[in-house]
C-alpha positions in Angstrom: -3.1 34.4 -20.8 -0.1 32.6 -19.3 -0.4 29.4 -17.3 -0.8 29.4 -14.0 2.1 28.7 -11.8 2.7 25.6 -10.4 1.9 25.4 -6.7 4.6 24.8 -4.2 5.3 21.9 -1.9 3.9 24.0 1.0 0.7 24.8 -1.0 0.0 21.1 -2.0 0.8 20.2 1.7 -1.8 22.6 2.6 -4.0 21.1 0.2 -4.1 17.7 1.8 -6.5 19.3 4.7 -9.6 17.2 3.5 -7.7 14.3 4.5 -6.0 15.4 7.3 -8.0 13.2 9.8 -7.6 10.2 7.4 -3.9 10.5 7.5 -3.7 10.7 11.5 -6.2 8.0 11.7 -3.8 5.7 9.1 -1.0 6.7 11.2 -2.2 6.1 14.6 -3.7 2.2 13.3 -0.3 1.6 11.9 1.7 2.5 14.9 -0.4 0.1 16.9 0.6 -2.6 14.7 3.0 -4.2 17.3 1.6 -7.7 17.5 2.2 -9.0 13.9 6.1 -8.1 13.6 6.3 -10.2 16.7 3.9 -12.9 16.3 5.8 -15.8 15.6 7.7 -15.4 18.4 5.0 -14.7 20.4 3.6 -18.0 19.2 6.9 -20.0 20.2 6.1 -19.6 23.9 6.4 -22.8 25.5 2.5 -22.3 26.6 1.2 -22.8 22.9 3.6 -25.5 22.4 3.6 -25.2 18.6 6.4 -26.2 16.1 8.1 -23.9 13.8 5.9 -25.4 10.9 2.7 -24.7 12.8 3.9 -21.3 13.7 4.0 -20.4 10.0 0.8 -22.0 9.4 -0.7 -19.3 11.9 1.1 -16.5 10.8 0.5 -17.3 7.2 -3.4 -17.4 7.8 -3.2 -13.7 8.2 -2.3 -12.9 4.7 -5.0 -15.4 3.6 -7.5 -13.1 5.3 -5.8 -9.9 3.8 -6.3 -11.3 0.2 -10.1 -12.0 1.1 -10.5 -8.6 2.4 -9.3 -6.9 -1.0 -12.0 -9.3 -2.4 -14.8 -8.4 -0.5 -14.2 -5.4 0.5 -16.4 -4.0 -2.1 -19.4 -6.0 -1.8 -19.5 -5.0 2.0 -19.4 -1.2 1.2 -22.3 -1.6 -1.4 -24.4 -2.3 1.6 -22.7 -0.3 4.1 -21.0 3.1 4.2 -17.4 2.5 3.6 -16.5 4.9 6.8 -18.9 2.5 8.7 -17.3 -0.6 7.6 -13.7 1.0 8.2 -14.3 1.6 11.9 -15.7 -2.0 12.2 -12.6 -3.4 10.8 -10.6 -1.3 13.4 -12.8 -2.4 16.3 -12.6 -5.8 14.7 -9.0 -5.7 14.9 -8.8 -4.6 18.7 -11.5 -7.3 19.8 -9.5 -10.2 17.8 -6.2 -9.3 19.3 -7.8 -9.6 22.7 -9.4 -12.5 22.0 -5.6 -14.2 20.5 -4.1 -13.1 24.1 -6.5 -15.9 25.7 -6.5 -18.6 23.0 -3.7 -21.5 22.8 -6.0 -24.0 20.6 -4.2 -24.2 17.4 -7.1 -24.2 15.3 -8.6 -21.1 17.2 -5.5 -19.4 16.4 -5.7 -20.2 12.6 -9.2 -19.0 12.5 -8.9 -15.5 14.5 -5.9 -14.9 12.6 -7.6 -15.2 9.2 -10.1 -12.9 10.8 -7.6 -10.3 12.2 -5.9 -10.2 8.6 -9.3 -9.3 6.9 -10.4 -6.7 9.5 -6.8 -5.3 9.3 -6.8 -5.4 5.3 -10.4 -4.1 5.1 -9.2 -0.7 5.7 -6.6 -0.2 2.9 -9.1 -0.3 -0.2 -11.4 1.9 2.0 -8.9 4.8 3.1 -7.9 4.8 -0.9 -11.5 4.8 -2.1 -12.3 8.3 0.5 -9.3 9.8 -0.9 -10.4 9.2 -4.5 -13.8 10.7 -3.4 -12.8 13.5 -1.2 -10.1 14.8 -3.2 -10.1 16.4 -7.1 -8.5 14.4 -9.6 -5.9 16.6 -9.9 -4.5 16.1 -6.3 -5.1 12.6 -6.0 -1.5 11.6 -6.9 0.2 13.6 -4.2 -3.0 12.7 -1.7 -2.1 8.8 -2.1 1.6 9.7 -1.4 0.8 11.2 1.7 -1.6 8.2 2.8 2.1 5.9 1.9 4.0 8.6 4.3 1.3 7.7 6.8 1.3 4.3 6.6 5.2 4.3 6.2 5.9 6.5 9.4 3.4 4.1 11.4 5.1 1.1 10.1 8.3 2.6 11.2 7.5 3.3 14.6 5.3 0.2 15.4 7.8 -2.5 15.1 10.1 -0.1 17.5 7.1 0.1 20.1 6.7 -4.0 19.8 10.4 -4.0 20.6 9.9 -2.4 23.6 6.8 -4.1 24.6 8.3 -7.4 24.1 11.0 -6.4 26.5 9.0 -5.8 29.0 6.1 -8.7 28.9 5.1 -10.9 25.3 1.6 -10.1 26.6 1.2 -6.7 26.1 1.5 -7.3 22.4 -1.9 -8.0 21.6 -3.1 -5.2 24.5 -1.1 -2.6 22.7 -2.5 -3.5 19.3 -5.9 -3.5 20.6 -5.6 -0.2 22.7 -4.2 1.5 19.4 -6.9 0.0 17.4 -9.5 1.3 19.6 -7.8 4.6 19.4 -8.0 4.8 15.9 -11.7 3.4 15.8 -12.9 6.3 17.8 -10.6 8.6 15.7 -11.9 7.4 12.6 -15.7 7.8 13.9 -15.4 11.2 15.0 -14.1 12.5 11.5 -16.6 13.7 9.2 -16.0 13.1 5.6 -17.5 14.8 2.3 -16.7 16.2 -1.0 -17.7 19.8 -1.4 -19.6 21.1 -4.7 -17.0 22.6 -6.3 -14.7 19.6 -6.9 -17.6 17.3 -7.7 -18.6 19.5 -9.9 -15.4 20.1 -12.1 -15.1 16.1 -12.0 -17.0 14.1 -14.7 -17.9 10.8 -13.2 -15.6 8.0 -14.5 -17.1 5.8 -16.2 -19.3 8.3 -18.1 -18.7 10.3 -21.2 -15.3 11.0 -20.0 -14.0 7.4 -19.6 -16.3 5.8 -22.5 -18.9 4.0 -20.3 -19.0 1.6 -17.5 -18.2 -1.6 -19.7 -15.4 0.3 -21.2 -14.1 1.4 -17.5 -14.4 -2.3 -16.7 -12.1 -3.5 -19.4 -9.6 -0.8 -18.7 -9.4 -1.6 -15.2 -8.7 -5.2 -15.9 -6.3 -4.8 -18.5 -4.5 -1.9 -16.6 -4.4 -4.6 -13.4 -3.1 -7.6 -15.8 -0.1 -4.8 -17.0 1.0 -4.0 -13.5 0.9 -7.6 -11.9 5.2 -7.4 -12.7 5.1 -4.8 -9.9 3.2 -6.2 -7.3 5.2 -9.4 -7.6 8.3 -7.8 -7.7 7.8 -5.3 -4.9 6.6 -8.5 -2.7 10.2 -9.4 -2.8 12.1 -7.0 -0.4 9.8 -8.0 2.4 9.4 -11.7 2.1 12.7 -13.1 0.7 15.5 -10.2 1.1 16.7 -11.5 4.6 16.9 -14.7 3.2 18.9 -13.6 0.3 21.3 -11.8 2.1 22.0 -14.3 4.8 21.4 -17.5 3.5 22.4 -17.3 -0.2 25.0 -14.3 -0.2 26.2 -15.2 3.1 26.4 -11.7 4.4 25.7 -10.4 7.8 22.4 -9.9 9.2 23.4 -6.2 9.2 23.0 -5.8 5.7 19.7 -6.8 5.7 18.6 -4.5 7.7 20.5 -1.8 6.1 18.0 -2.6 3.2 14.8 -2.2 4.7 16.5 1.2 6.7 17.4 2.6 3.5 13.8 1.9 1.9 12.1 3.2 4.9 14.3 6.3 5.2 13.9 7.3 1.3 10.2 6.8 1.6 9.8 8.7 4.6 12.1 11.6 3.7 11.6 11.9 0.0 8.2 10.3 -1.2 6.0 13.6 -0.7 8.8 15.8 -2.6 9.3 13.3 -5.5 5.8 13.3 -6.4 5.3 16.7 -6.1 8.3 17.4 -8.6 6.6 14.7 -10.8 3.0 16.3 -10.7 3.2 18.0 -14.2 3.6 14.7 -15.9 0.8 12.5 -17.1 -0.1 9.4 -15.2 1.4 7.4 -18.1 4.8 9.2 -18.3 5.0 8.7 -14.5 4.3 4.8 -14.5 6.7 4.4 -17.2 9.4 6.1 -15.0 8.7 4.0 -12.1 8.4 0.8 -14.0 11.9 1.6 -15.2 13.5 2.4 -12.1 11.9 -1.1 -10.8 13.6 -2.8 -13.5 16.7 -1.5 -12.9 16.7 -1.7 -9.5 15.8 -5.5 -9.3 18.3 -6.3 -11.9 21.2 -4.6 -9.4 19.8 -6.7 -6.6 21.8 -9.8 -8.5 24.9 -7.7 -8.3 25.2 -8.2 -4.8 26.6 -11.2 -5.5 29.9 -9.4 -6.1 29.8 -6.7 -3.9 27.2 -6.6 -1.1 27.3 -2.8 -0.9 25.6 -3.0 -4.5 22.5 -4.4 -2.6 22.0 -0.6 -1.1 22.7 0.9 -4.4 20.0 -1.4 -5.8 17.8 -0.8 -3.0 17.6 3.0 -3.5 16.9 2.2 -7.1 14.0 0.1 -6.5 12.9 2.4 -3.9 12.5 5.3 -6.3 10.5 3.3 -8.6 8.1 2.0 -5.5 7.7 6.0 -4.6 6.5 7.0 -8.0 4.5 3.9 -9.1 2.4 3.2 -5.9 1.0 6.6 -5.9 -0.1 6.6 -9.5 -1.3 3.5 -9.4 -4.6 4.1 -7.5 -4.8 7.6 -9.0 -5.3 5.9 -12.4 -7.6 3.2 -11.1 -9.8 6.3 -9.6 -9.7 8.1 -12.6 -10.9 5.3 -15.0 -13.3 3.5 -12.2 -17.0 4.6 -12.2 -17.8 6.1 -8.5 -19.9 3.1 -7.5 -17.2 0.5 -8.5 -14.3 2.7 -6.5 -14.2 0.6 -3.4 -14.4 -2.9 -5.4 -11.6 -2.0 -7.5 -9.3 -0.6 -5.2 -10.3 -3.7 -3.1 -9.2 -5.8 -6.1 -6.1 -3.6 -6.4 -4.8 -4.4 -2.9 -6.0 -8.0 -3.1 -3.3 -8.2 -6.2 -0.7 -6.9 -4.2 -1.7 -9.3 -1.5 -1.7 -11.8 -3.8 1.9 -11.1 -4.9 3.0 -11.3 -1.4 1.8 -14.8 -1.6 3.2 -16.3 -4.9 6.6 -14.1 -5.3 8.6 -16.4 -2.5 7.0 -19.3 -3.6 7.9 -18.7 -7.0 11.6 -17.1 -6.5 13.2 -19.0 -3.6 13.1 -22.2 -6.0 14.6 -20.0 -8.5 17.7 -18.4 -6.2 18.4 -22.3 -5.4 18.4 -23.5 -9.4 19.7 -20.3 -11.3 21.9 -18.3 -8.8 21.3 -14.6 -7.9 22.1 -12.9 -10.9 20.2 -15.3 -13.4 17.0 -15.0 -10.8 17.0 -11.2 -10.5 18.0 -10.5 -13.9 14.8 -13.0 -14.7 12.9 -10.2 -12.2 13.9 -7.8 -14.2 12.7 -8.7 -17.6 9.4 -9.8 -16.5 9.2 -6.4 -15.3 10.7 -5.1 -18.7 7.4 -7.0 -20.1 5.1 -5.1 -17.6 6.7 -1.6 -18.8 5.8 -2.7 -22.5 2.6 -4.1 -21.9 2.0 -0.8 -20.1 3.4 1.4 -22.9 1.7 -0.2 -25.4 -2.1 -0.1 -23.6 -1.3 3.7 -22.3 -0.5 4.7 -26.0 -4.4 4.0 -26.5 -7.2 5.8 -24.9 -9.2 2.9 -25.7 -7.2 0.8 -23.2 -5.9 3.6 -21.0 -8.6 6.3 -21.2 -7.9 10.3 -20.9 -4.6 11.9 -19.2 -3.8 14.5 -17.9 -1.1 16.2 -16.0 -1.5 16.7 -12.2 -1.3 20.2 -11.8 -2.5 22.3 -9.9 -2.8 20.3 -6.8 -4.9 23.0 -4.6 -8.4 23.9 -5.3 -10.2 26.0 -3.1 -13.8 27.2 -2.7 -14.6 30.9 -2.8 -14.7 31.2 0.9 -11.1 30.4 0.4 -11.2 26.7 2.3 -10.9 23.5 0.2 -13.7 22.5 -1.7 -13.5 19.1 -0.5 -13.6 18.8 3.5 -12.6 16.5 6.0 -13.4 17.8 9.3 -13.1 16.7 12.8 -16.6 16.8 14.9 
């Protein structure tokens, strides 16, 4: 009997029907992120009377809240259904944005911003958990890439809307976020999420016979998290230090910094789905190692921008390829090695791990730029990534530290009625 044909891209896109409502909700909520991109300049207005360092304190409080959300997401969803917690997170963002519009006291702004970051980030590990629960294992990697596309599409639209609202009246920013997140809460509350019996029966519970027991799955998760730490540190750098690097260190025009973000966004939006579809025949191990290698090369090339500024765009294209590969496959692997009852907790630690990188990476890297210079600093980033690649290669070579692995084909599973066995429909 010949092997089943690999599903085409159109078939895999149709297979995303079980998470269509979730993807819509994620896109709408990210389009509503209009206050945060302009939060610093919003606070810089005269009525707040805040100096630059105090504005930095307030804006930085958002990251603290986001980090806490990843840590405590599992504890919350252990007591309440994930979907209810996510809806509460959306409602929390809406309420906090509205309250911030009336607040001028520094201590209140810091506190509100921490809680705002908590509610905002709370949705991310829950969304990943819902995808891992609803979609069969062979289609998860493609589904995670679709979630990333929804996030990036929304985050591309949100700052544009923010600029328009700010030009009309800065006071519209918190209300734009509030209205958008109220709509997101409504959409998610109206979305009924459930897994079909066929898909669930076909997939053994992680952490049982297939994964060698809960204790071993726990060790695998923490080992995997340690091995992928360099990824989170490196990919925190473009969003946190790219503009400083380009403008202050290289002395290039701000347009080059904008071009880096434009190339990254354009590639992610146009290529990530197709790239992950093309790589579905590879195991998680092979996929992650290829993505790691692209990250090593891309971040080393960032240092060569010291000699020719245009090389920054080449470097960005290369590390973006790595980003498009590693970020869908990492939650896919976590889903595979985690018992179902611990998935939200582990997805929470995964997102907290990323946010920790956002906090630590600029604190470490900016002094390196001053002391070592561009080429040596980015080469050091590449070296750290290379060590992470080597560590991942070692742990993924053993089932004891990696678990079972498989190719992600086929990515479409249908019930006898011709519908996806995992369903997410609008009430």
